[in-house]
Phi, psi and omega in degrees: 000141183220170171274130186276319183215169174092201190303327187256023189303124172087354179285139184277135179256149181281142176233164180278146174283156179091195186257009191286330182233155180232086185295142179294132184289152181307319180297315178293315174310311181294325176296316180306304182293331177293334180278328188252345190304320184295348185249001185283328191309122175067017182275168173256122188243138180238125179250100179270144184053056190292338185060235183277355177091006193299321182291317184289320183292322172299325180294315179298308180306330182263009165110010170306141181282332179205145171230132174256131180248118181247120184200124183272344182284116176311320186283322174295329183282328173296321174302318178291321178288325175300308177303314183296325177293311182302323186268356175067038181238011181298331183293339186251013186236144175240135181243135174238107178271080185201170175290159186295316177300321177297311178306304178311311180293325178293329185272358180303133182093351183270008185100183185259156170260141177283320175227137168239119172253139178222133181233070183282160172314136188284154173059034174237005177064019177296321179298323178293318179303314181295313174302324179290323175291312179304326183300332176248021186262154170268013175277346182233153172219190182297342180262002181276150173232128178256126176243120183249125168269125182212173173287157189293336187273003185292126174270119181252014185303339180281342194301321179301322182295337175271355167099028176248156173236146185273121177277323188192147176225123183242115181261147178239194180304304188239351186220178176215164168243131175245125181263123176233154179219161174302142179309134180088351176295145176262007189300141170256167178289000000 
């Protein structure tokens, strides 16, 4: 896994051995960032279930002003910190070694995020729990975009009932990216 573009371009990132994390492939990451890179400069980015930190680091490398990494696995958090140091992006990063719901509650009142990316373990409905929380949260506003990476079989039929609208859905072989915003938002990806 590597950084694709920006200030840390071509730097290899450390990942965890085993099946504890599922790093987003370079091809899928490149597709994702081709869609959002025009809007990243100086933005505030939240990387939930961050794994080795590849998505948030890519956002920082491409000009995000700040990225917050939330990961409860201590080995994965050590990997994130090592990757941030290697890419020289640690001064614009905040790390939170805790579960996602605790982190979201702790961050309430700290301002809004322009982008929230989450790649939770598949088929455990964790994305639904996070979206339900964010629907009532002050961490997002009408300019925020939430991006969920999930298996293609994930049911998102409930998102409208939480007050979100689907901006875009990009499908790959086995997974997808779903782009959400608050209902009525005019935000583009």
